[in-house]
VMD Tcl script that draws the C-alpha trace (Angstrom):
set ca {
  {33.03 8.65 -78.61}
  {32.41 4.91 -78.50}
  {33.50 2.32 -81.02}
  {30.15 2.61 -82.78}
  {30.84 6.20 -83.86}
  {28.40 7.93 -81.52}
  {29.51 11.38 -80.46}
  {27.70 11.15 -77.14}
  {25.51 13.36 -75.01}
  {25.64 15.00 -71.61}
  {23.82 12.19 -69.86}
  {26.11 9.50 -71.26}
  {29.27 11.37 -70.29}
  {28.42 10.99 -66.62}
  {28.47 7.22 -66.95}
  {31.80 7.15 -68.75}
  {30.31 6.40 -72.15}
  {28.55 8.10 -75.01}
  {25.10 7.05 -73.83}
  {24.61 4.34 -76.43}
  {24.88 1.53 -73.89}
  {28.32 0.38 -75.02}
  {30.29 0.36 -71.78}
  {30.09 2.50 -68.66}
  {27.73 1.88 -65.79}
  {24.36 0.36 -66.51}
  {22.73 0.66 -63.09}
  {22.28 3.83 -61.07}
  {20.87 4.53 -57.64}
  {17.53 6.25 -57.25}
  {19.34 9.40 -56.08}
  {21.62 9.37 -59.14}
  {18.67 8.92 -61.51}
  {16.81 11.78 -59.82}
  {19.86 14.05 -60.07}
  {20.35 13.23 -63.74}
  {16.68 13.88 -64.53}
  {16.75 17.21 -62.69}
  {19.85 18.28 -64.64}
  {18.18 17.16 -67.86}
  {15.08 19.21 -67.02}
  {17.24 22.27 -66.34}
  {18.96 21.81 -69.71}
  {15.59 21.57 -71.45}
  {14.37 24.73 -69.71}
  {17.51 26.57 -70.88}
  {16.92 25.28 -74.39}
  {13.36 26.64 -74.33}
  {14.67 30.08 -73.35}
  {17.22 29.97 -76.18}
  {14.57 28.96 -78.72}
  {12.29 31.77 -77.58}
  {15.18 34.25 -77.93}
  {15.98 32.97 -81.43}
  {12.34 33.29 -82.49}
  {12.18 36.81 -81.08}
  {15.37 37.82 -82.93}
  {14.03 36.45 -86.20}
  {10.76 38.36 -85.81}
  {12.46 41.71 -85.08}
}
mol new
graphics top color blue
foreach p $ca { graphics top sphere $p radius 0.5 }
foreach p [lrange $ca 0 end-1] q [lrange $ca 1 end] { graphics top cylinder $p $q radius 0.2 }
display resetview
């Protein structure tokens, strides 16, 4: 958590901050950006599966 009260997110934790831009690294290599985006995509895909499961459970 930064001094602004943000609780943070997965992406921000990698840079040593909460993701709000208050501290931590500000510049990343192309390889690091690609890796972070791929991990983010994987998290979104998992979230989609979880949402589909929740919808299915509510319908049954």
